[in-house]
C-alpha positions in Angstrom: 52.3 -11.3 2.3 49.2 -13.6 2.0 47.1 -14.0 5.1 44.5 -16.8 5.6 42.7 -14.8 8.4 42.1 -11.5 6.7 42.7 -9.7 3.4 42.1 -6.1 2.6 40.6 -7.1 -0.7 38.1 -9.3 1.0 37.0 -6.6 3.5 36.5 -4.1 0.7 34.6 -6.5 -1.5 32.4 -7.6 1.4 31.6 -4.0 2.4 30.7 -3.3 -1.2 28.6 -6.4 -1.4 26.7 -5.5 1.7 25.9 -2.1 0.4 24.9 -3.5 -3.0 22.5 -5.9 -1.3 21.0 -3.1 0.8 20.5 -1.0 -2.4 18.9 -4.0 -4.1 16.5 -4.4 -1.3 15.6 -0.7 -1.5 15.1 -0.9 -5.2 13.0 -4.0 -5.0 10.8 -2.4 -2.3 10.3 0.7 -4.4 9.4 -1.4 -7.5 7.0 -3.6 -5.4 5.2 -0.7 -3.8 5.6 1.9 -6.5 6.8 4.3 -3.8 10.2 5.8 -3.1 9.1 7.0 0.3 7.6 4.0 2.2 8.3 5.2 5.7 10.1 7.8 7.8 13.4 5.9 7.3 13.3 6.8 3.6 13.3 10.5 4.4 11.7 11.9 7.6 10.9 15.3 6.1 9.3 13.9 2.9 7.4 11.3 5.0 5.9 14.0 7.3 4.9 16.1 4.3 3.3 13.2 2.5 1.4 12.2 5.6 0.1 15.7 6.0 -1.0 15.8 2.4 -2.7 12.4 2.8 -4.6 13.7 5.8 -5.7 16.8 3.8 -6.9 14.6 0.9 -9.0 12.4 3.3 -10.6 15.4 4.9 -11.4 16.9 1.5 -12.8 13.6 0.3 -15.2 13.6 3.3 -16.2 17.2 2.6 -16.7 16.4 -1.1 -18.9 13.5 -0.2 -21.1 15.6 2.0 -21.5 18.3 -0.7 -22.3 15.6 -3.3 -25.0 14.2 -1.2 -26.5 17.6 -0.5 -26.5 18.4 -4.2 -28.1 15.1 -5.0 -31.0 15.9 -2.6 -31.6 19.2 -4.3 -31.3 17.6 -7.8 -33.8 15.0 -6.9 -36.3 17.7 -5.9 -35.6 19.7 -9.1 -36.2 16.6 -11.2 -39.5 16.0 -9.3 -40.6 19.5 -10.0 -39.8 19.0 -13.7 -42.1 16.0 -13.8 -44.9 17.7 -11.8 -44.9 20.7 -14.1 -45.4 18.3 -17.1 -48.4 16.8 -15.2 -49.7 20.2 -14.5 -49.6 21.0 -18.3 -51.9 18.0 -18.8 -54.2 19.2 -16.1 -54.3 22.6 -17.8 -55.2 21.0 -21.1 -58.1 19.0 -19.5 -59.5 22.0 -17.7 -59.2 24.3 -20.7 -61.0 21.8 -22.9 -63.8 21.2 -20.2 -64.2 25.0 -19.7 -65.0 25.4 -23.4 -68.3 23.7 -22.7 -71.3 25.2 -20.8 -70.6 26.3 -17.3 -73.4 24.2 -15.9 -72.5 21.1 -17.8 -71.7 18.1 -15.6 -68.0 17.2 -15.6 -67.5 14.2 -17.8 -66.5 11.0 -16.1 -63.4 10.6 -18.3 -62.3 14.1 -17.5 -62.8 13.6 -13.8 -61.0 10.3 -14.0 -58.0 11.8 -15.8 -57.8 14.7 -13.4 -57.8 12.3 -10.4 -55.2 10.1 -12.1 -52.9 13.1 -12.7 -53.4 14.2 -9.1 -52.4 10.7 -7.9 -49.3 10.9 -10.1 -48.4 14.3 -8.7 -48.6 12.9 -5.2 -46.4 9.9 -6.2 -43.8 12.1 -7.8 -43.6 14.3 -4.6 -43.2 11.2 -2.5 -40.5 9.8 -4.8 -38.4 12.9 -5.0 -36.3 12.2 -2.0 -32.7 11.1 -1.6 -31.2 9.3 1.4 -34.4 9.8 3.6 -34.4 13.5 2.8 -37.2 14.9 0.6 -37.1 18.6 -0.3 -40.6 18.5 -1.6 -42.4 16.9 1.3 -40.1 17.1 4.3 -40.5 19.6 7.1 -39.6 23.1 5.9 -36.1 23.9 7.2 -32.9 25.6 6.3 -30.4 23.1 4.8 -26.8 24.2 5.4 -23.8 22.7 3.7 -20.2 23.3 4.7 -18.1 24.0 1.6 -14.6 24.4 2.9 -12.5 22.3 5.2 -10.4 25.3 6.5 -13.3 27.8 6.7 -16.8 28.1 8.2 -18.2 29.1 4.8 -21.5 27.4 4.0 -24.2 27.4 1.3 -27.8 27.2 2.5 -31.3 26.8 1.1 -34.7 26.8 2.8 -36.8 23.8 1.7 -40.6 23.8 1.4 -43.3 21.2 1.8 -45.2 21.6 -1.5 -47.5 18.7 -0.5 -49.1 20.5 2.3 -48.5 24.2 1.6 -48.6 26.6 -1.3 -50.5 26.8 -4.6 -49.8 23.2 -5.6 -51.4 22.0 -2.4 -54.4 24.2 -3.1 -54.7 22.8 -6.6 -54.5 19.1 -5.6 -57.0 19.6 -2.8 -59.4 21.2 -5.2 -59.1 18.3 -7.6 -59.7 15.9 -4.7 -62.9 17.7 -4.0 -64.3 17.1 -7.5 -67.0 14.5 -7.8 -69.3 13.0 -10.4 -71.8 15.8 -9.6 -69.3 18.6 -10.2 -69.8 20.8 -13.3 -67.5 22.8 -15.4 -68.0 25.8 -13.3 -66.2 24.1 -10.5 -63.0 24.0 -12.6 -62.6 27.7 -12.1 -60.9 27.1 -8.7 -58.2 25.0 -10.3 -55.5 27.6 -10.6 -52.9 25.6 -12.6 -50.9 28.8 -13.4 -50.5 29.6 -9.8 -49.3 26.1 -8.9 -46.9 26.1 -11.8 -45.4 29.5 -10.9 -45.1 28.4 -7.3 -43.2 25.3 -8.3 -40.9 26.9 -10.8 -40.0 29.6 -8.3 -39.0 27.0 -5.8 -37.2 25.1 -8.5 -35.1 28.1 -9.3 -34.1 28.4 -5.7 -33.1 24.7 -5.5 -31.3 24.9 -8.9 -29.3 27.9 -7.7 -28.4 26.0 -4.5 -27.3 23.0 -6.6 -25.3 25.1 -9.0 -23.4 26.7 -6.1 -22.6 23.2 -4.7 -21.5 22.0 -8.1 -19.1 25.0 -8.5 -17.6 24.2 -5.2 -17.3 20.5 -6.1 -15.4 21.5 -9.2 -13.0 23.6 -7.2 -12.5 20.9 -4.6 -11.8 18.3 -7.3 -9.2 20.7 -8.8 -7.6 21.1 -5.4 -7.6 17.4 -4.9 -5.8 16.9 -8.2 -3.2 19.4 -7.2 -2.6 17.7 -3.9 -2.5 14.3 -5.4 0.0 15.5 -8.0 2.2 17.0 -5.2 1.9 13.8 -3.2 2.9 11.7 -6.2 6.0 13.8 -6.9 7.1 13.3 -3.3 6.5 9.6 -2.7 6.1 7.9 -6.1 9.0 6.0 -7.5 10.3 6.4 -11.0 9.7 2.9 -12.2 12.0 3.2 -15.2 14.8 4.6 -13.1 14.4 1.9 -10.4 14.3 -0.9 -12.9 17.5 0.3 -14.5 19.1 0.8 -11.1 18.1 -2.8 -10.1 19.6 -4.2 -13.3 22.9 -2.3 -12.6 22.9 -3.5 -9.0 22.4 -7.1 -10.0 25.5 -6.9 -12.3 27.4 -5.2 -9.5 26.4 -8.0 -7.1 27.6 -10.7 -9.6 30.9 -8.9 -10.0 31.3 -8.7 -6.2 30.7 -12.5 -5.9 33.3 -13.1 -8.6 35.8 -10.8 -6.8 35.3 -12.8 -3.6 35.8 -16.0 -5.4 39.1 -14.7 -6.8 40.4 -13.5 -3.5 39.3 -16.7 -1.8 41.2 -18.8 -4.4 44.4 -16.8 -3.5 44.1 -18.1 0.0 43.4 -21.6 -1.1 46.7 -21.6 -3.1 48.6 -21.6 0.2 47.6 -25.2 0.6 49.9 -26.1 -2.3 52.9 -25.0 -0.3 52.3 -27.8 2.1 51.7 -30.6 -0.5 
């Protein structure tokens, strides 16, 4: 019997077409976003896990940024000390050359000028060795503590110094400031360049150790971040090749469903011929 109200074939084809259209929408969404899990409706367990991993990555990124900034502050101070020790080497050459003369010989104007110039450069390097308003060479001495784990209370710390106002370098720069045109070579005996250099290199070693510890932690955190990102990708990322092939197959299936509907509809239309 042929019915014009309903056909089993039509119902089956329409149900199949609706499912095909839904599957196409899903495939197109995955291709458009690159994700197979775009929300809880795509898999509540996977979505919850993905959101948890994303939160962990954000927390870790914040931690990594803090460690990177702290490392940069220490590295800036280390670089400053490198430059200051080079300037101290020049001070040493000048004083050694001057001391080779008679003790009561008046300090030459050129030597005095060069010493004062080097002193000014040392002061400028100290002032310029800061990072983000923090200067580990001229700031107030304090313990700098950096948190190195999001799930622990572990920290790495270093105690900073103000080399501009304390220590052997301060003593040296003050002594150079006290030199005048009336000073003689005998006054250069108070310029203890070796003590200033040893003081700085000792502090530099402390800062370098602090920086190295932070760098090691950064490497570890970056490795963890890669692992978490890889896990997140395996959970939510769509296989673009698979989705593309699936979409092509669904498009063919959709066309076949439309053709099937056209065939079943034409069967109903044939009833009209019985009344002609």
